[in-house]
N, C-alpha and C positions, 0 to 999 in steps of 0.2 A: 828245767823240765824234770818231772818225776822219773825215777829209775824204772818204775813199772811201765810208764808210758813209752819210754825208750825201748824197753824189752819187747813190748807189743809191736812197735813199729819194726824192730829188727825181725821178729818172727813173720810179720806180714811180708816184708821185703824178701825174706828167704823163700817164702812160699810162692812168690811170683817167678815163674820159670822164664818169662820173657825178658826180665831185667838182667843185664850183665852184672858180674860180681864187682867190677870196678865202679859201676854206677851206684850199686848198693853201698859200697864203702864210702863213696863221695857224699851220699845223703846222710849216712850215719855221722861222718866227720862234721858235716855242716850242722847237724842237730846237737852234737856234743861240744862244739866250739864255743868259747865264751863270747858273750855279746860284745860287739864292737861299738855299739851305739854310745855316743858320749852322754854322760849324765848332764841334765840341765843344771846350769849354774843357779845356786840359791839366790832368791831375790833379796836385795838389800832394802830394808824397811826403815824409815825414819819417822820420828814422832811428828805430829802435826805442828807442834810448836817450832821444831827445827825447820820444817818446810816453810812455815810462815816467816821465820827469820831470814831464810835464804831468798824468798821472794819479796821481802819487805812489805808484807801484808799482815792482817790479823789472822789469828787461828780460825776464826769463824769463816773468813774468806777461803781458807784452805778447805774447810768442810763444804763450802758452797762450790768450789772448783771440783771437788770429788763428786758432788751430786750432779753437776753439769757434765761430768765426764772429761773435764780438762785434765784432771789428775786421776791416777788410779789408786784407789785405796787398797790396802793389804787386809785380807781377811784370812785369819788362821783356820786351819782345818777344824771342823766341828764347831766353828763359831759363826755367828751371823752378823755381828757388828764389825766395823772397820777397826783395825788395830794400828793404823799408821798410814803412811803414804809410801808407795813404791818409788825408790830413789830414781830409777830409770825414767819414770814418767815425769818426775820433777825436773830432771836434767833436760829432757826433751822440751818441756815447757819453758825452761830458762833459755834454751837455744833458740826457740821460736820467737822469743822477745816478749816483754811485758805487754806491749800493745795488743798482740794477738790473744794473750791470756785474758785481758780485761774485756775483750769484745763480748764474751758470753755473760758478763755480769753488769747489771745496771749500776752506774755510779751513784753514790750516796748523795742525795739532794737535800738532806736536812729533814727535820721532823715536819709532818704536815701542819700547816698553819703558822709555821715559824716565819717571822717577819723578814722580808728580803729574800726569801727562797721561793722559787717558782717550782711547781710540780706538774 
């Protein structure tokens, strides 16, 4: 909080005759105390190639999983493109099992018109 803002609040509190002095002091202490809120842990980001290696799929499949929302892609501030995969989302996907990951993606059935492959 800016010093001038704190001084303004102090002067307003002093001008309020209905507020006891100990209550004013408590409010000022609360405003000047350091924030106790824990800082969020930084996200661990891994490259799509590493995510593909861990899931034993291709890198393109990792991009597809990100597009489907199965994996969370990391986007750096000020950027619009993904810069990797958030490790936590990858670990959650691994914990849920390969079968549930693959449910959102149609399996490869070969090139259209390829002999012996039905589409």
